[in-house]
C-alpha positions, 0 to 999 in steps of 0.5 A: 500500500502507499505510504501514510500522508503527512499533515500538520495541525496546530504545530504538530505533525501527524500521519494520515494512514492509507485505507483499503476503503470505507469503514462503517455503515452502508456500502463500506468495504470494511476491510479487516485491517481498516476496521481494526485500525478505526476501532483502535483509534476510537478507543484511544480517542476515548482514553484521551477524553475526546468522547465518552463511552465504552471501549470497543473490542478490537475484532476487525469486524464491523458491528453496531458498537463500532458504528455507534462510536463512529457516529458519536465521534463525528457528532463531537466535532460538527464545526470541523467535520461538517456533513460527515456524520453518517456513521462511516469513515472514508479514506483521506476524509475529515473524520479520519484526519480528526480521529488521527489527531484525537487518538494522539492528543490527550485533553489536559486535565483542568485544575479544580477551582474553589466553589463560588457562591451558587448565584455567582461565577468565579472571577478567576474563571474555571474549566472551559471559561474565563471572565472578561470586562466589557469595559476594558476587554481584559480579564476580570481582575482589571474591572471589579464592576462586572455583573456576575450574578445569575440564578443558581440553575443558570450558573450550573448550566453555564459551568456544565456547558463550559466543561463540555466545550473544554472537552472539545476545544481546551485551547479556546475557552469561553469568554464570559462578560456581564450577567445580572447584578446582585439578586437579579438586578439590572443596570439600564445605563450599562445595558439599555435594552434589557438591563440584564435583569432577571438572573437568566442572561449571560454575555459571551464572546464569539470565538477567535481563531487562535483562542486565548483570554483577555484582549487575546479573546476579543473579536467581532463579526468581520474581524480577521480573528473571528472564527465563525465555524467555532462560534456556530458550534458553540451556539449549537451546543448552547441550544442543544442543552435545552436550557437556552431560549434565545441568543442575540448575535448579528452573524446571519450565517449562524443558525438560530441567532437573532439580530440586535443592535450592538451585538457584533462582539458578543452573544447575549444568551437568555436561558429558559431556566 
C-alpha cells in the first residue's frame, strides 16, 4: 500500500494512514485491517477524553458498537467535520484526519477551582471559561464592576456547558462578560435594552481563531480573528442543552441567532431556566 500522508495541525505533525476503503455503515468495504485500525483509534480517542463511552473490542469486524462510536465521534466535532456524520469513515476524509489527531492528543486535565457562591461565577474563571470586562476587554481582575450574578440553575448550566466545550476545544475557552447584578438586578445605563435583569442572561464572546483570554479573546463579526465555524458550534451546543431560549448575535450565517443592535462582539444568551 502507499505510504501514510503527512499533515500538520496546530504545530504538530501527524500521519494520515492509507485505507483499503470505507469503514462503517452502508456500502463500506470494511476491510479487516481498516476496521481494526478505526476501532483502535476510537478507543484511544476515548482514553484521551475526546468522547465518552465504552471501549470497543478490537475484532476487525464491523458491528453496531463500532458504528455507534463512529457516529458519536463525528457528532463531537460538527464545526470541523461538517456533513460527515453518517456513521462511516472514508479514506483521506475529515473524520479520519480528526480521529488521527484525537487518538494522539490527550485533553489536559483542568485544575479544580474553589466553589463560588451558587448565584455567582468565579472571577478567576474555571474549566472551559474565563471572565472578561466589557469595559476594558481584559480579564476580570482589571474591572471589579462586572455583573456576575445569575440564578443558581443558570450558573450550573453555564459551568456544565463550559466543561463540555473544554472537552472539545481546551485551547479556546469561553469568554464570559456581564450577567445580572446582585439578586437579579439590572443596570439600564450599562445595558439599555434589557438591563440584564432577571438572573437568566449571560454575555459571551464569539470565538477567535487562535483562542486565548483577555484582549487575546476579543473579536467581532468581520474581524480577521473571528472564527465563525467555532462560534456556530458553540451556539449549537448552547441550544442543544435545552436550557437556552434565545441568543442575540448579528452573524446571519449562524443558525438560530437573532439580530440586535450592538451585538457584533458578543452573544447575549437568555436561558429558559
